[in-house]
C-alpha positions as CSV (number, residue, x, y, z in Angstrom):
1,M,-132.2,233.3,-227.3
2,T,-135.8,232.5,-226.3
3,F,-137.1,229.2,-225.0
4,P,-140.6,227.8,-225.9
5,V,-142.0,227.6,-222.4
6,A,-144.3,230.6,-222.5
7,H,-148.0,230.8,-223.5
8,E,-150.1,227.7,-223.0
9,R,-147.2,225.7,-221.5
10,L,-146.4,228.0,-218.6
11,T,-148.4,230.1,-216.1
12,R,-147.1,232.1,-213.1
13,S,-148.9,232.9,-209.9
14,A,-147.6,234.0,-206.5
15,G,-144.1,232.7,-206.9
16,V,-145.2,229.4,-208.4
17,V,-144.8,228.4,-212.0
18,I,-147.2,225.9,-213.5
19,L,-145.8,223.8,-216.4
20,A,-148.6,222.4,-218.4
21,V,-148.5,218.7,-219.1
22,R,-150.8,216.3,-221.0
23,P,-152.2,213.1,-219.6
24,P,-151.2,210.4,-218.7
25,Y,-148.0,212.0,-217.3
26,H,-147.3,210.9,-213.7
27,L,-144.6,212.8,-211.9
28,I,-144.1,210.5,-208.9
29,R,-143.9,207.3,-211.0
30,T,-141.4,209.0,-213.3
31,L,-139.2,210.0,-210.3
32,Q,-139.5,206.6,-208.6
33,C,-138.7,204.4,-211.6
34,G,-135.0,204.0,-211.0
35,Q,-133.9,206.8,-213.3
36,A,-132.6,209.4,-210.8
37,F,-131.5,209.1,-207.1
38,R,-131.4,212.6,-205.6
39,W,-135.0,213.7,-205.5
40,R,-136.7,213.5,-202.1
41,V,-140.2,212.3,-202.8
42,D,-143.0,212.8,-200.4
43,G,-146.8,212.4,-200.6
44,A,-147.3,215.6,-202.5
45,G,-144.3,215.9,-204.7
46,A,-140.5,216.0,-204.6
47,A,-137.7,218.3,-203.5
48,G,-134.3,218.4,-205.2
49,M,-131.8,220.5,-207.1
50,F,-132.0,221.8,-210.7
51,S,-129.9,224.3,-212.5
52,G,-128.0,225.1,-209.4
53,R,-131.0,225.9,-207.2
54,P,-133.1,224.1,-204.7
55,V,-136.4,223.2,-206.3
56,R,-139.7,221.7,-205.3
57,I,-142.1,220.2,-207.8
58,E,-145.7,218.9,-207.4
59,Q,-148.2,217.5,-209.8
60,T,-151.5,219.5,-209.6
61,A,-154.7,219.5,-211.7
62,G,-153.2,222.3,-213.7
63,G,-149.8,220.8,-214.4
64,I,-146.5,220.6,-212.7
65,A,-146.1,223.3,-210.0
66,V,-142.5,224.5,-209.6
67,W,-141.0,226.5,-206.8
68,G,-137.5,227.9,-207.0
69,L,-137.1,228.5,-210.7
70,T,-138.2,231.6,-212.6
71,A,-135.9,232.0,-215.7
72,E,-137.4,230.7,-218.9
73,K,-134.2,229.0,-219.8
74,D,-134.2,227.0,-216.5
75,L,-137.9,226.2,-216.9
76,F,-137.4,224.9,-220.4
77,G,-134.5,222.8,-219.1
78,L,-136.8,221.3,-216.4
79,R,-139.5,220.5,-219.0
80,R,-136.9,218.5,-221.0
81,Y,-135.4,216.9,-217.9
82,L,-138.8,215.7,-216.6
83,G,-139.9,214.5,-220.0
84,L,-143.0,216.6,-219.9
85,D,-143.4,216.8,-223.7
86,E,-143.0,213.1,-224.3
87,P,-146.0,211.8,-226.4
88,L,-146.9,209.3,-223.6
89,A,-150.5,208.5,-224.8
90,S,-149.1,207.4,-228.2
91,I,-146.2,205.6,-226.7
92,E,-148.4,203.6,-224.3
93,D,-150.9,202.8,-227.0
94,R,-148.1,201.2,-229.0
95,L,-146.7,199.4,-226.0
96,Q,-150.1,197.9,-225.2
97,R,-150.0,196.0,-228.5
98,D,-147.8,193.6,-226.6
99,P,-149.9,191.1,-224.6
100,V,-147.8,191.4,-221.4
101,L,-147.7,195.2,-221.4
102,R,-151.4,195.4,-222.2
103,R,-152.1,194.2,-218.7
104,I,-149.2,196.1,-217.0
105,V,-149.4,199.6,-218.4
106,P,-152.8,200.4,-216.8
107,H,-151.0,200.0,-213.5
108,T,-147.9,201.9,-214.5
109,S,-149.2,204.6,-216.9
110,G,-147.5,208.0,-216.9
111,I,-143.9,207.1,-216.7
112,A,-141.7,209.4,-218.9
113,L,-138.1,208.9,-219.8
114,M,-136.0,211.8,-218.3
115,R,-133.1,213.6,-219.9
116,Q,-130.5,214.0,-217.2
117,D,-127.2,215.6,-217.1
118,Q,-124.8,213.1,-218.6
119,W,-122.0,213.5,-216.0
120,E,-124.3,213.2,-212.9
121,C,-126.1,210.2,-214.5
122,L,-122.8,208.4,-215.3
123,V,-121.4,208.8,-211.8
124,S,-124.7,207.9,-210.2
125,F,-125.0,204.6,-212.1
126,I,-121.3,203.7,-211.6
127,I,-122.1,204.0,-207.8
128,S,-125.4,202.0,-208.3
129,A,-123.7,198.9,-209.7
130,F,-124.2,195.9,-207.4
131,N,-125.7,198.3,-204.8
132,N,-129.0,198.9,-203.1
133,M,-131.1,202.0,-203.1
134,P,-130.4,203.2,-199.5
135,K,-126.7,202.8,-200.0
136,I,-126.8,204.6,-203.4
137,E,-128.6,207.5,-201.9
138,L,-126.2,207.6,-198.9
139,S,-123.2,207.6,-201.2
140,L,-124.5,210.3,-203.4
141,A,-125.5,212.4,-200.4
142,R,-122.0,212.2,-198.9
143,L,-120.4,212.8,-202.3
144,T,-122.3,215.9,-202.9
145,S,-122.0,217.3,-199.4
146,R,-118.3,216.7,-199.3
147,F,-117.4,217.9,-202.9
148,G,-120.4,219.8,-204.2
149,D,-121.3,223.5,-203.7
150,P,-123.9,224.3,-201.0
151,L,-127.1,225.6,-202.6
152,G,-129.1,226.1,-199.4
153,E,-132.0,224.2,-197.8
154,G,-129.8,221.2,-197.3
155,V,-129.1,220.8,-201.0
156,W,-125.7,220.6,-202.7
157,G,-124.8,220.8,-206.3
158,F,-123.4,217.7,-208.0
159,P,-119.5,217.9,-208.0
160,G,-118.0,218.4,-211.5
161,P,-115.4,216.2,-213.0
162,Q,-112.5,218.6,-212.1
163,R,-113.5,218.5,-208.4
164,L,-113.6,214.7,-208.3
165,A,-110.5,214.2,-210.5
166,G,-108.4,215.8,-207.8
167,A,-110.0,213.9,-204.9
168,S,-108.0,211.4,-202.9
169,L,-109.3,207.8,-202.8
170,A,-109.5,208.1,-199.0
171,D,-111.9,211.0,-199.3
172,L,-113.9,209.3,-201.9
173,R,-114.1,206.1,-199.8
174,R,-115.5,208.3,-196.9
175,C,-118.5,208.8,-199.2
176,A,-119.3,205.1,-198.9
177,L,-118.1,204.4,-202.4
178,G,-115.9,201.4,-201.4
179,Y,-114.3,199.7,-204.4
180,R,-116.1,202.1,-206.7
181,A,-113.9,205.0,-205.6
182,P,-111.1,204.4,-208.2
183,Y,-113.7,204.1,-210.9
184,V,-115.3,207.5,-210.0
185,R,-112.0,209.2,-209.9
186,G,-110.8,207.5,-213.1
187,V,-113.8,208.6,-215.0
188,A,-113.6,212.1,-213.6
189,R,-110.0,212.4,-214.8
190,L,-110.9,211.2,-218.3
191,V,-113.7,213.7,-218.6
192,A,-111.8,216.6,-216.9
193,S,-108.8,216.2,-219.2
194,G,-111.1,216.3,-222.3
195,E,-110.1,212.7,-223.3
196,V,-113.8,211.8,-223.1
197,N,-116.5,214.2,-224.1
198,L,-119.8,213.0,-222.8
199,H,-121.8,215.6,-224.8
200,E,-120.8,213.8,-228.0
201,L,-122.6,210.6,-226.9
202,Q,-126.0,211.9,-228.0
203,H,-124.7,212.5,-231.5
204,M,-123.3,209.0,-231.9
205,S,-125.1,205.9,-233.0
206,H,-126.5,203.8,-230.2
207,A,-123.7,201.2,-230.8
208,G,-121.0,203.7,-231.0
209,A,-122.0,205.5,-227.8
210,R,-122.4,202.2,-226.0
211,R,-118.8,201.2,-227.0
212,T,-117.5,204.6,-225.8
213,L,-119.2,204.1,-222.4
214,L,-118.1,200.5,-222.0
215,A,-114.5,201.6,-222.4
216,L,-114.7,203.7,-219.2
217,P,-113.6,202.4,-215.8
218,G,-116.5,201.0,-213.8
219,V,-118.9,200.9,-216.7
220,G,-120.5,197.6,-217.6
221,E,-123.5,196.9,-219.8
222,K,-126.2,197.9,-217.4
223,V,-124.5,201.2,-216.4
224,A,-123.9,202.0,-220.1
225,D,-127.5,201.3,-221.0
226,C,-128.8,203.4,-218.1
227,V,-126.7,206.4,-219.2
228,L,-127.9,206.0,-222.8
229,L,-131.5,205.7,-221.8
230,F,-131.8,208.3,-219.0
231,A,-129.3,210.9,-220.2
232,C,-128.8,210.5,-224.0
233,G,-132.3,209.8,-225.3
234,S,-131.4,206.4,-226.8
235,G,-134.8,204.7,-226.7
236,E,-133.5,201.3,-227.8
237,A,-131.4,200.9,-224.7
238,F,-132.8,198.2,-222.4
239,P,-131.0,198.1,-219.0
240,V,-131.2,194.7,-217.4
241,D,-131.0,194.5,-213.6
242,V,-132.3,191.8,-211.3
243,W,-135.9,193.1,-211.4
244,V,-136.1,193.4,-215.2
245,K,-134.4,190.0,-215.7
246,R,-136.9,188.4,-213.4
247,A,-139.8,190.1,-215.2
248,V,-138.7,189.1,-218.7
249,E,-137.8,185.5,-217.7
250,R,-141.2,185.0,-216.0
251,W,-143.5,186.7,-218.4
252,Y,-141.8,186.2,-221.8
253,F,-139.7,183.1,-221.4
254,H,-142.0,181.0,-219.1
255,G,-139.4,181.0,-216.3
256,R,-136.5,179.8,-218.4
257,R,-133.1,181.3,-217.3
258,T,-131.6,183.7,-219.9
259,T,-128.6,186.0,-220.0
260,A,-128.7,189.8,-220.0
261,R,-127.5,189.9,-223.6
262,Q,-130.3,187.5,-224.7
263,I,-132.8,189.7,-223.0
264,Q,-131.5,192.8,-224.6
265,E,-131.6,191.2,-228.1
266,F,-135.1,190.0,-227.4
267,A,-136.2,193.5,-226.2
268,R,-134.7,195.3,-229.2
269,S,-136.4,192.9,-231.6
270,R,-139.7,193.1,-229.9
271,F,-140.0,196.7,-228.9
272,G,-137.6,198.5,-231.3
273,P,-137.2,202.2,-230.4
274,L,-139.6,201.8,-227.5
275,A,-137.5,199.2,-225.7
276,G,-136.5,201.7,-223.0
277,Y,-140.1,202.5,-222.3
278,A,-141.0,198.9,-222.1
279,Q,-138.1,198.4,-219.6
280,Q,-139.4,201.1,-217.4
281,H,-142.9,199.7,-217.2
282,L,-141.7,196.2,-216.5
283,F,-139.3,197.5,-213.9
284,Y,-141.9,199.6,-212.1
285,Y,-144.6,196.9,-212.1
286,I,-142.5,194.0,-210.8
287,R,-140.8,196.1,-208.2
288,E,-143.9,198.0,-206.9
289,R,-146.7,195.5,-207.5
290,G,-144.8,192.2,-207.8
291,N,-144.4,191.8,-204.0
292,G,-140.7,191.6,-204.2
293,G,-140.8,189.0,-206.9
294,T,-142.8,186.4,-205.0
295,R,-145.8,186.4,-207.3
296,E,-145.4,183.7,-209.9
297,R,-147.8,184.8,-212.6
298,A,-148.1,187.9,-214.8
299,P,-151.4,189.8,-214.8
300,A,-154.2,187.7,-216.1
301,R,-153.8,186.5,-219.6
302,A,-150.6,188.5,-220.0
303,R,-148.2,185.7,-220.6
304,A,-146.6,185.7,-224.1
305,R,-144.4,183.5,-226.1
306,P,-140.9,184.7,-227.0
307,Q,-141.1,183.1,-230.4
308,S,-143.4,185.8,-231.7
309,G,-140.7,188.4,-231.4
310,R,-142.6,191.0,-233.3
311,R,-141.5,194.6,-233.4
312,L,-144.0,197.3,-232.5
313,P,-145.1,199.2,-235.6
314,R,-143.4,202.5,-236.0
């Protein structure tokens, strides 16, 4: 089987592979937008693991430079994982028909939705529930170093469901999972036994896949929506955390308190299949530029009334 990464989308030079990418793709914004937790981002790029190998990626003038991968199959998988072929220019043009996002997107441009491994994404977001970023990263580092396979350069592979299904709760709690330890083991046992097939999620309707996820231990609405958006390509998913709730209430509901379900219904009505992209831009802007939520106003002239509720044209 061949994979479409050759020709104009891939060049090789001195051990480095360059994956071509179209503007406005922004690697660092994509990796720092709350989608994935195991990339170590620095000023130039990021280091992590992909396809069972330590990998480094950097954005250059020519595209995304990749060290550590050479096989076309792996490079094709990395393109898909990073969202390099997402039509971001078109997506952002459509998002900017919304008066709030029209002022936000120039500051957040280039965010792509990733397509992560469903198992790792599910466990990561179960661990993320009611948690903070340093603790999430600590828990995942301990979980992978205790149960994953060493890949070299201080990187471990993510442990599969069979490995975690047989873990003791005491060992899982040593990974700083706390009350989440039974949830992680419970989900691992369901997947390892074949009772739950995560690969089927992407072939279900959005509602059907969401119901399947919500039936799993430790999976609430936000976790389910994150898995659907970041691993299954369900663009209408709109995860609501404290940052997104704050942004929507402030800039669309004039400060009025709303429930997560009301926000999701509003977002699906207003943004349709681009709801997930709208969520990412709102999340990134209020977290990175909103000064911890202390600013009380949206970007100039960006406030909008929820009554309009128009769907972005398809």
